[in-house]
N, CA, C and O atoms as a GROMACS GRO file, in nm:
protein
  412
    1LEU      N    1   0.084  -0.118   0.000
    1LEU     CA    2   0.000   0.000   0.000
    1LEU      C    3   0.089   0.124   0.000
    1LEU      O    4   0.145   0.159   0.104
    2PRO      N    5   0.102   0.190  -0.112
    2PRO     CA    6   0.184   0.310  -0.117
    2PRO      C    7   0.136   0.415  -0.017
    2PRO      O    8   0.016   0.437  -0.001
    3GLU      N    9   0.230   0.480   0.048
    3GLU     CA   10   0.203   0.587   0.145
    3GLU      C   11   0.123   0.538   0.266
    3GLU      O   12   0.057   0.618   0.333
    4GLU      N   13   0.129   0.411   0.294
    4GLU     CA   14   0.058   0.353   0.408
    4GLU      C   15   0.155   0.276   0.497
    4GLU      O   16   0.116   0.179   0.561
    5SER      N   17   0.281   0.319   0.502
    5SER     CA   18   0.383   0.242   0.573
    5SER      C   19   0.352   0.225   0.722
    5SER      O   20   0.374   0.117   0.776
    6VAL      N   21   0.302   0.327   0.787
    6VAL     CA   22   0.273   0.315   0.929
    6VAL      C   23   0.159   0.216   0.952
    6VAL      O   24   0.165   0.134   1.043
    7TYR      N   25   0.056   0.223   0.869
    7TYR     CA   26  -0.055   0.129   0.879
    7TYR      C   27  -0.006  -0.015   0.858
    7TYR      O   28  -0.040  -0.104   0.936
    8CYS      N   29   0.075  -0.035   0.755
    8CYS     CA   30   0.127  -0.169   0.726
    8CYS      C   31   0.216  -0.219   0.839
    8CYS      O   32   0.210  -0.337   0.875
    9MET      N   33   0.299  -0.131   0.894
    9MET     CA   34   0.389  -0.169   1.002
    9MET      C   35   0.310  -0.212   1.125
    9MET      O   36   0.346  -0.310   1.190
   10THR      N   37   0.204  -0.139   1.158
   10THR     CA   38   0.128  -0.175   1.277
   10THR      C   39   0.051  -0.306   1.258
   10THR      O   40   0.035  -0.383   1.352
   11LYS      N   41   0.004  -0.332   1.136
   11LYS     CA   42  -0.061  -0.461   1.110
   11LYS      C   43   0.038  -0.576   1.129
   11LYS      O   44   0.006  -0.677   1.191
   12ALA      N   45   0.158  -0.559   1.076
   12ALA     CA   46   0.262  -0.662   1.090
   12ALA      C   47   0.297  -0.681   1.238
   12ALA      O   48   0.318  -0.794   1.283
   13ALA      N   49   0.304  -0.571   1.313
   13ALA     CA   50   0.335  -0.580   1.455
   13ALA      C   51   0.227  -0.657   1.531
   13ALA      O   52   0.258  -0.737   1.619
   14LEU      N   53   0.101  -0.633   1.497
   14LEU     CA   54  -0.008  -0.705   1.565
   14LEU      C   55  -0.006  -0.854   1.533
   14LEU      O   56  -0.036  -0.937   1.619
   15ILE      N   57   0.029  -0.888   1.410
   15ILE     CA   58   0.039  -1.030   1.374
   15ILE      C   59   0.150  -1.096   1.454
   15ILE      O   60   0.132  -1.207   1.505
   16HIS      N   61   0.263  -1.030   1.467
   16HIS     CA   62   0.374  -1.087   1.544
   16HIS      C   63   0.342  -1.088   1.693
   16HIS      O   64   0.377  -1.183   1.763
   17LEU      N   65   0.277  -0.984   1.743
   17LEU     CA   66   0.237  -0.982   1.884
   17LEU      C   67   0.145  -1.099   1.915
   17LEU      O   68   0.154  -1.159   2.022
   18THR      N   69   0.056  -1.131   1.823
   18THR     CA   70  -0.034  -1.246   1.841
   18THR      C   71   0.047  -1.374   1.862
   18THR      O   72   0.015  -1.454   1.950
   19LYS      N   73   0.150  -1.393   1.781
   19LYS     CA   74   0.235  -1.512   1.795
   19LYS      C   75   0.310  -1.512   1.928
   19LYS      O   76   0.315  -1.614   1.997
   20CYS      N   77   0.367  -1.398   1.963
   20CYS     CA   78   0.444  -1.389   2.088
   20CYS      C   79   0.357  -1.414   2.210
   20CYS      O   80   0.396  -1.488   2.300
   21LEU      N   81   0.239  -1.352   2.213
   21LEU     CA   82   0.149  -1.371   2.327
   21LEU      C   83   0.098  -1.514   2.335
   21LEU      O   84   0.076  -1.566   2.444
   22ALA      N   85   0.079  -1.577   2.221
   22ALA     CA   86   0.036  -1.718   2.222
   22ALA      C   87   0.140  -1.804   2.293
   22ALA      O   88   0.105  -1.892   2.372
   23VAL      N   89   0.267  -1.778   2.266
   23VAL     CA   90   0.375  -1.854   2.331
   23VAL      C   91   0.382  -1.818   2.479
   23VAL      O   92   0.395  -1.907   2.564
   24GLU      N   93   0.374  -1.689   2.511
   24GLU     CA   94   0.386  -1.645   2.650
   24GLU      C   95   0.270  -1.691   2.737
   24GLU      O   96   0.290  -1.729   2.852
   25TRP      N   97   0.150  -1.688   2.684
   25TRP     CA   98   0.032  -1.716   2.765
   25TRP      C   99  -0.020  -1.859   2.752
   25TRP      O  100  -0.110  -1.898   2.825
   26GLY      N  101   0.037  -1.936   2.661
   26GLY     CA  102  -0.009  -2.073   2.640
   26GLY      C  103  -0.002  -2.159   2.765
   26GLY      O  104  -0.092  -2.240   2.790
   27SER      N  105   0.103  -2.142   2.844
   27SER     CA  106   0.118  -2.224   2.966
   27SER      C  107   0.010  -2.192   3.069
   27SER      O  108  -0.010  -2.267   3.164
   28ARG      N  109  -0.059  -2.081   3.050
   28ARG     CA  110  -0.169  -2.043   3.140
   28ARG      C  111  -0.305  -2.084   3.083
   28ARG      O  112  -0.410  -2.051   3.138
   29GLY      N  113  -0.302  -2.157   2.972
   29GLY     CA  114  -0.426  -2.204   2.911
   29GLY      C  115  -0.497  -2.099   2.827
   29GLY      O  116  -0.616  -2.111   2.799
   30VAL      N  117  -0.423  -1.996   2.786
   30VAL     CA  118  -0.484  -1.889   2.708
   30VAL      C  119  -0.444  -1.904   2.562
   30VAL      O  120  -0.326  -1.911   2.529
   31ASN      N  121  -0.542  -1.909   2.475
   31ASN     CA  122  -0.518  -1.909   2.330
   31ASN      C  123  -0.525  -1.766   2.281
   31ASN      O  124  -0.614  -1.690   2.320
   32VAL      N  125  -0.431  -1.729   2.196
   32VAL     CA  126  -0.428  -1.594   2.141
   32VAL      C  127  -0.428  -1.603   1.989
   32VAL      O  128  -0.337  -1.661   1.930
   33ASN      N  129  -0.529  -1.547   1.928
   33ASN     CA  130  -0.540  -1.544   1.783
   33ASN      C  131  -0.588  -1.406   1.741
   33ASN      O  132  -0.633  -1.327   1.825
   34ALA      N  133  -0.577  -1.377   1.614
   34ALA     CA  134  -0.622  -1.248   1.562
   34ALA      C  135  -0.703  -1.271   1.435
   34ALA      O  136  -0.692  -1.375   1.370
   35ILE      N  137  -0.782  -1.172   1.402
   35ILE     CA  138  -0.858  -1.174   1.278
   35ILE      C  139  -0.821  -1.049   1.200
   35ILE      O  140  -0.822  -0.939   1.255
   36ALA      N  141  -0.789  -1.066   1.072
   36ALA     CA  142  -0.752  -0.955   0.985
   36ALA      C  143  -0.852  -0.946   0.871
   36ALA      O  144  -0.836  -1.012   0.768
   37PRO      N  145  -0.956  -0.865   0.890
   37PRO     CA  146  -1.057  -0.855   0.784
   37PRO      C  147  -1.020  -0.754   0.676
   37PRO      O  148  -0.938  -0.665   0.698
   38THR      N  149  -1.082  -0.769   0.563
   38THR     CA  150  -1.073  -0.670   0.456
   38THR      C  151  -1.165  -0.553   0.490
   38THR      O  152  -1.210  -0.542   0.604
   39PHE      N  153  -1.192  -0.468   0.394
   39PHE     CA  154  -1.289  -0.361   0.417
   39PHE      C  155  -1.424  -0.424   0.445
   39PHE      O  156  -1.472  -0.509   0.370
   40VAL      N  157  -1.484  -0.382   0.554
   40VAL     CA  158  -1.615  -0.430   0.596
   40VAL      C  159  -1.706  -0.309   0.609
   40VAL      O  160  -1.666  -0.206   0.662
   41GLU      N  161  -1.827  -0.322   0.560
   41GLU     CA  162  -1.923  -0.212   0.570
   41GLU      C  163  -1.964  -0.195   0.716
   41GLU      O  164  -2.037  -0.277   0.772
   42THR      N  165  -1.915  -0.087   0.776
   42THR     CA  166  -1.945  -0.052   0.914
   42THR      C  167  -1.961   0.100   0.919
   42THR      O  168  -1.930   0.168   0.822
   43PRO      N  169  -2.009   0.153   1.030
   43PRO     CA  170  -2.014   0.299   1.043
   43PRO      C  171  -1.876   0.362   1.024
   43PRO      O  172  -1.866   0.475   0.975
   44GLY      N  173  -1.769   0.292   1.062
   44GLY     CA  174  -1.635   0.346   1.049
   44GLY      C  175  -1.583   0.352   0.906
   44GLY      O  176  -1.493   0.431   0.877
   45THR      N  177  -1.638   0.272   0.817
   45THR     CA  178  -1.595   0.273   0.677
   45THR      C  179  -1.696   0.340   0.585
   45THR      O  180  -1.672   0.354   0.465
   46GLU      N  181  -1.808   0.381   0.641
   46GLU     CA  182  -1.917   0.436   0.560
   46GLU      C  183  -1.872   0.556   0.477
   46GLU      O  184  -1.904   0.564   0.358
   47LYS      N  185  -1.798   0.648   0.537
   47LYS     CA  186  -1.758   0.770   0.464
   47LYS      C  187  -1.666   0.734   0.347
   47LYS      O  188  -1.688   0.782   0.236
   48ALA      N  189  -1.565   0.652   0.370
   48ALA     CA  190  -1.472   0.615   0.263
   48ALA      C  191  -1.543   0.539   0.152
   48ALA      O  192  -1.520   0.564   0.034
   49LEU      N  193  -1.630   0.446   0.189
   49LEU     CA  194  -1.698   0.363   0.089
   49LEU      C  195  -1.810   0.437   0.017
   49LEU      O  196  -1.863   0.388  -0.083
   50SER      N  197  -1.846   0.556   0.066
   50SER     CA  198  -1.947   0.635  -0.006
   50SER      C  199  -1.889   0.702  -0.130
   50SER      O  200  -1.964   0.754  -0.213
   51ASN      N  201  -1.758   0.702  -0.142
   51ASN     CA  202  -1.691   0.755  -0.261
   51ASN      C  203  -1.691   0.644  -0.367
   51ASN      O  204  -1.622   0.543  -0.348
   52PRO      N  205  -1.765   0.659  -0.476
   52PRO     CA  206  -1.776   0.552  -0.575
   52PRO      C  207  -1.642   0.506  -0.633
   52PRO      O  208  -1.624   0.386  -0.656
   53ALA      N  209  -1.550   0.597  -0.655
   53ALA     CA  210  -1.419   0.559  -0.711
   53ALA      C  211  -1.340   0.477  -0.610
   53ALA      O  212  -1.277   0.378  -0.646
   54PHE      N  213  -1.343   0.518  -0.484
   54PHE     CA  214  -1.272   0.444  -0.379
   54PHE      C  215  -1.332   0.305  -0.363
   54PHE      O  216  -1.260   0.206  -0.356
   55LYS      N  217  -1.465   0.300  -0.358
   55LYS     CA  218  -1.533   0.171  -0.341
   55LYS      C  219  -1.501   0.077  -0.457
   55LYS      O  220  -1.476  -0.042  -0.436
   56ALA      N  221  -1.501   0.129  -0.580
   56ALA     CA  222  -1.468   0.046  -0.697
   56ALA      C  223  -1.325  -0.005  -0.689
   56ALA      O  224  -1.298  -0.120  -0.725
   57ASP      N  225  -1.234   0.079  -0.642
   57ASP     CA  226  -1.094   0.038  -0.627
   57ASP      C  227  -1.081  -0.074  -0.524
   57ASP      O  228  -1.010  -0.172  -0.546
   58VAL      N  229  -1.150  -0.060  -0.411
   58VAL     CA  230  -1.147  -0.163  -0.307
   58VAL      C  231  -1.205  -0.293  -0.361
   58VAL      O  232  -1.147  -0.400  -0.340
   59GLU      N  233  -1.318  -0.285  -0.429
   59GLU     CA  234  -1.379  -0.407  -0.483
   59GLU      C  235  -1.288  -0.475  -0.584
   59GLU      O  236  -1.285  -0.598  -0.591
   60GLU      N  237  -1.214  -0.399  -0.661
   60GLU     CA  238  -1.119  -0.456  -0.757
   60GLU      C  239  -1.004  -0.525  -0.684
   60GLU      O  240  -0.959  -0.630  -0.727
   61ARG      N  241  -0.956  -0.466  -0.574
   61ARG     CA  242  -0.844  -0.524  -0.500
   61ARG      C  243  -0.883  -0.653  -0.429
   61ARG      O  244  -0.798  -0.739  -0.406
   62ILE      N  245  -1.011  -0.667  -0.395
   62ILE     CA  246  -1.056  -0.790  -0.332
   62ILE      C  247  -1.067  -0.893  -0.444
   62ILE      O  248  -1.174  -0.920  -0.499
   63ALA      N  249  -0.951  -0.949  -0.475
   63ALA     CA  250  -0.925  -1.021  -0.598
   63ALA      C  251  -1.021  -1.135  -0.631
   63ALA      O  252  -1.064  -1.147  -0.746
   64ALA      N  253  -1.054  -1.216  -0.535
   64ALA     CA  254  -1.134  -1.334  -0.567
   64ALA      C  255  -1.284  -1.306  -0.568
   64ALA      O  256  -1.355  -1.354  -0.655
   65LEU      N  257  -1.332  -1.230  -0.472
   65LEU     CA  258  -1.476  -1.213  -0.457
   65LEU      C  259  -1.529  -1.079  -0.504
   65LEU      O  260  -1.649  -1.066  -0.529
   66HIS      N  261  -1.445  -0.979  -0.517
   66HIS     CA  262  -1.482  -0.847  -0.567
   66HIS      C  263  -1.606  -0.790  -0.498
   66HIS      O  264  -1.698  -0.742  -0.564
   67ARG      N  265  -1.607  -0.795  -0.366
   67ARG     CA  266  -1.716  -0.733  -0.292
   67ARG      C  267  -1.665  -0.687  -0.156
   67ARG      O  268  -1.568  -0.740  -0.102
   68ILE      N  269  -1.732  -0.588  -0.103
   68ILE     CA  270  -1.700  -0.536   0.029
   68ILE      C  271  -1.754  -0.634   0.132
   68ILE      O  272  -1.862  -0.691   0.114
   69GLY      N  273  -1.680  -0.653   0.240
   69GLY     CA  274  -1.724  -0.744   0.344
   69GLY      C  275  -1.841  -0.691   0.424
   69GLY      O  276  -1.863  -0.571   0.432
   70GLN      N  277  -1.913  -0.782   0.483
   70GLN     CA  278  -2.023  -0.751   0.574
   70GLN      C  279  -1.984  -0.802   0.713
   70GLN      O  280  -1.904  -0.895   0.724
   71PRO      N  281  -2.037  -0.742   0.818
   71PRO     CA  282  -2.001  -0.789   0.953
   71PRO      C  283  -2.017  -0.940   0.970
   71PRO      O  284  -1.937  -1.004   1.039
   72GLY      N  285  -2.119  -0.997   0.910
   72GLY     CA  286  -2.140  -1.142   0.922
   72GLY      C  287  -2.029  -1.225   0.860
   72GLY      O  288  -2.012  -1.342   0.895
   73ASP      N  289  -1.953  -1.165   0.769
   73ASP     CA  290  -1.840  -1.237   0.710
   73ASP      C  291  -1.729  -1.259   0.811
   73ASP      O  292  -1.644  -1.347   0.794
   74VAL      N  293  -1.729  -1.180   0.916
   74VAL     CA  294  -1.623  -1.188   1.018
   74VAL      C  295  -1.670  -1.262   1.142
   74VAL      O  296  -1.591  -1.330   1.208
   75THR      N  297  -1.798  -1.250   1.176
   75THR     CA  298  -1.846  -1.307   1.302
   75THR      C  299  -1.832  -1.459   1.308
   75THR      O  300  -1.812  -1.514   1.416
   76GLY      N  301  -1.843  -1.526   1.195
   76GLY     CA  302  -1.828  -1.673   1.196
   76GLY      C  303  -1.690  -1.716   1.245
   76GLY      O  304  -1.678  -1.813   1.319
   77ALA      N  305  -1.588  -1.642   1.204
   77ALA     CA  306  -1.452  -1.674   1.248
   77ALA      C  307  -1.436  -1.648   1.397
   77ALA      O  308  -1.369  -1.724   1.467
   78VAL      N  309  -1.498  -1.542   1.446
   78VAL     CA  310  -1.492  -1.512   1.589
   78VAL      C  311  -1.560  -1.623   1.669
   78VAL      O  312  -1.504  -1.672   1.767
   79VAL      N  313  -1.679  -1.662   1.626
   79VAL     CA  314  -1.751  -1.769   1.696
   79VAL      C  315  -1.669  -1.898   1.695
   79VAL      O  316  -1.661  -1.967   1.797
   80PHE      N  317  -1.608  -1.929   1.582
   80PHE     CA  318  -1.523  -2.049   1.575
   80PHE      C  319  -1.407  -2.040   1.674
   80PHE      O  320  -1.382  -2.135   1.749
   81LEU      N  321  -1.337  -1.927   1.675
   81LEU     CA  322  -1.218  -1.915   1.761
   81LEU      C  323  -1.251  -1.923   1.910
   81LEU      O  324  -1.167  -1.967   1.988
   82VAL      N  325  -1.369  -1.881   1.951
   82VAL     CA  326  -1.404  -1.889   2.093
   82VAL      C  327  -1.472  -2.021   2.128
   82VAL      O  328  -1.508  -2.044   2.244
   83SER      N  329  -1.490  -2.108   2.029
   83SER     CA  330  -1.555  -2.236   2.053
   83SER      C  331  -1.453  -2.344   2.089
   83SER      O  332  -1.334  -2.328   2.063
   84PRO      N  333  -1.499  -2.454   2.147
   84PRO     CA  334  -1.410  -2.566   2.176
   84PRO      C  335  -1.344  -2.625   2.050
   84PRO      O  336  -1.238  -2.687   2.059
   85ALA      N  337  -1.406  -2.605   1.935
   85ALA     CA  338  -1.349  -2.658   1.810
   85ALA      C  339  -1.213  -2.596   1.778
   85ALA      O  340  -1.136  -2.653   1.701
   86ALA      N  341  -1.184  -2.481   1.837
   86ALA     CA  342  -1.056  -2.412   1.810
   86ALA      C  343  -0.960  -2.423   1.928
   86ALA      O  344  -0.868  -2.342   1.940
   87SER      N  345  -0.980  -2.520   2.015
   87SER     CA  346  -0.902  -2.526   2.139
   87SER      C  347  -0.752  -2.548   2.118
   87SER      O  348  -0.674  -2.516   2.207
   88LEU      N  349  -0.712  -2.599   2.004
   88LEU     CA  350  -0.569  -2.621   1.979
   88LEU      C  351  -0.512  -2.518   1.882
   88LEU      O  352  -0.399  -2.532   1.836
   89ILE      N  353  -0.588  -2.416   1.850
   89ILE     CA  354  -0.542  -2.312   1.759
   89ILE      C  355  -0.496  -2.192   1.840
   89ILE      O  356  -0.574  -2.135   1.916
   90THR      N  357  -0.372  -2.155   1.824
   90THR     CA  358  -0.319  -2.037   1.892
   90THR      C  359  -0.201  -1.982   1.814
   90THR      O  360  -0.127  -2.056   1.750
   91GLY      N  361  -0.186  -1.852   1.818
   91GLY     CA  362  -0.076  -1.786   1.749
   91GLY      C  363  -0.101  -1.759   1.602
   91GLY      O  364  -0.008  -1.733   1.527
   92HIS      N  365  -0.226  -1.766   1.562
   92HIS     CA  366  -0.258  -1.749   1.420
   92HIS      C  367  -0.341  -1.623   1.395
   92HIS      O  368  -0.415  -1.575   1.481
   93THR      N  369  -0.326  -1.572   1.275
   93THR     CA  370  -0.409  -1.463   1.228
   93THR      C  371  -0.493  -1.516   1.114
   93THR      O  372  -0.440  -1.561   1.012
   94ILE      N  373  -0.624  -1.510   1.130
   94ILE     CA  374  -0.714  -1.553   1.025
   94ILE      C  375  -0.741  -1.433   0.935
   94ILE      O  376  -0.795  -1.332   0.980
   95VAL      N  377  -0.704  -1.445   0.811
   95VAL     CA  378  -0.722  -1.337   0.714
   95VAL      C  379  -0.856  -1.359   0.644
   95VAL      O  380  -0.877  -1.460   0.578
   96ILE      N  381  -0.944  -1.262   0.658
   96ILE     CA  382  -1.076  -1.268   0.596
   96ILE      C  383  -1.080  -1.151   0.498
   96ILE      O  384  -1.129  -1.043   0.529
   97ASP      N  385  -1.028  -1.177   0.378
   97ASP     CA  386  -1.009  -1.064   0.287
   97ASP      C  387  -1.062  -1.088   0.146
   97ASP      O  388  -1.030  -1.010   0.055
   98GLY      N  389  -1.140  -1.191   0.126
   98GLY     CA  390  -1.200  -1.214  -0.006
   98GLY      C  391  -1.098  -1.237  -0.117
   98GLY      O  392  -1.133  -1.228  -0.235
   99GLY      N  393  -0.975  -1.265  -0.081
   99GLY     CA  394  -0.872  -1.289  -0.180
   99GLY      C  395  -0.776  -1.172  -0.203
   99GLY      O  396  -0.690  -1.179  -0.290
  100TRP      N  397  -0.791  -1.064  -0.125
  100TRP     CA  398  -0.706  -0.946  -0.142
  100TRP      C  399  -0.558  -0.984  -0.139
  100TRP      O  400  -0.482  -0.944  -0.228
  101THR      N  401  -0.516  -1.061  -0.038
  101THR     CA  402  -0.374  -1.095  -0.025
  101THR      C  403  -0.333  -1.212  -0.115
  101THR      O  404  -0.215  -1.248  -0.119
  102ALA      N  405  -0.427  -1.270  -0.187
  102ALA     CA  406  -0.393  -1.378  -0.279
  102ALA      C  407  -0.329  -1.325  -0.407
  102ALA      O  408  -0.272  -1.402  -0.485
  103ARG      N  409  -0.338  -1.196  -0.430
  103ARG     CA  410  -0.283  -1.136  -0.551
  103ARG      C  411  -0.135  -1.154  -0.558
  103ARG      O  412  -0.072  -1.110  -0.654
   0.00000   0.00000   0.00000
């Protein structure tokens, strides 16, 4: 992302922090995971996505599905991670991006 170095750096830091905390807290029975969603239609993204050119650019970047995410696209992963089915998963970041990073 050109001119987004600070944003990119903080995302990378959070992914690594997730791994570090998983190792540090695992002996206490704590699983640590993260979710990295693409653009999701929320009140926080409403202003940016109201710009037709910006929205079209985002939809193009979401390589596989070409659509903006909805909150429900993310909640399933959250429910899974807090369920017993994910009891052995820790230190991972689940990317929910419709194929953005597959490019």
